C-alpha positions, 0 to 999 in steps of 0.5 A: 562729105562736107557740112556746113553750118549756116545760122537760120536767120541771117543764112550766114556761113558759121563753120565748115568741115569735110572728111571721107568715107569709104564704102566697102564693096558688098561682100556675098556668097558665092557658089563655086563648082568644084574641079572634081569629076563625078565617078562612072557608076549607074547614075552618070550625070549628062556631059551637056548640062554638066559643062553649062553649070556656071560657077562663081555666080552670087547666091541665090543661084541654081543648078540645073543638071540631067542625070541617067540611072541604067538596071544594070541587073537582071531583075525588074525592081522598084528604085527610091531614088534619092538627091540630096546636098551635104555640108563638110559634115555631111549633114544633110541640108536638102533631100528630095525622093523619087520611085523609078521602076526599072526593067532590067537594063532599062536606062531612066533619066531626069533634068532637075534644079537645084535650088541654092538659097543666099543664105547657104553659109560658106562651107564645102557640100557634095551634092549626091544622087543614090539609088536604093531598092526600095523593098530590101533597102539595099543601095544600088548605086551611087554618084556626087560633085562637090561644091563650096559656097565662098563669101567675097 
């Protein structure tokens, strides 16, 4: 950067100086999918959509994923499905619920898009999906996977 000082009347150069400034690249929060694979439970993540999740991308980002839930009992019930994003302290950051009426052996699926906002702080997170019997309140199935938000 150069600075030149002129006499306003005569337009004569009075002084000159220069210096360099270094501008560091702006840091952002990045979504990083961990290498942890979801467990094999009645709630299963679709391998094709799992393979399409882009990792090491700047926030805001979206996770588009399909999962299936299988009623492995011999009874019909209404399942309350809960999808949550949890931080490292298991504090719920985001939650979404739905109800599925499930016949014995029935398999149902859902494709969802989970938004991850710019303002998420760096740290470890987990996306968890659980199925509860809506009458008894008992946990029927659970699955989850981890991801990290890194500031870089």
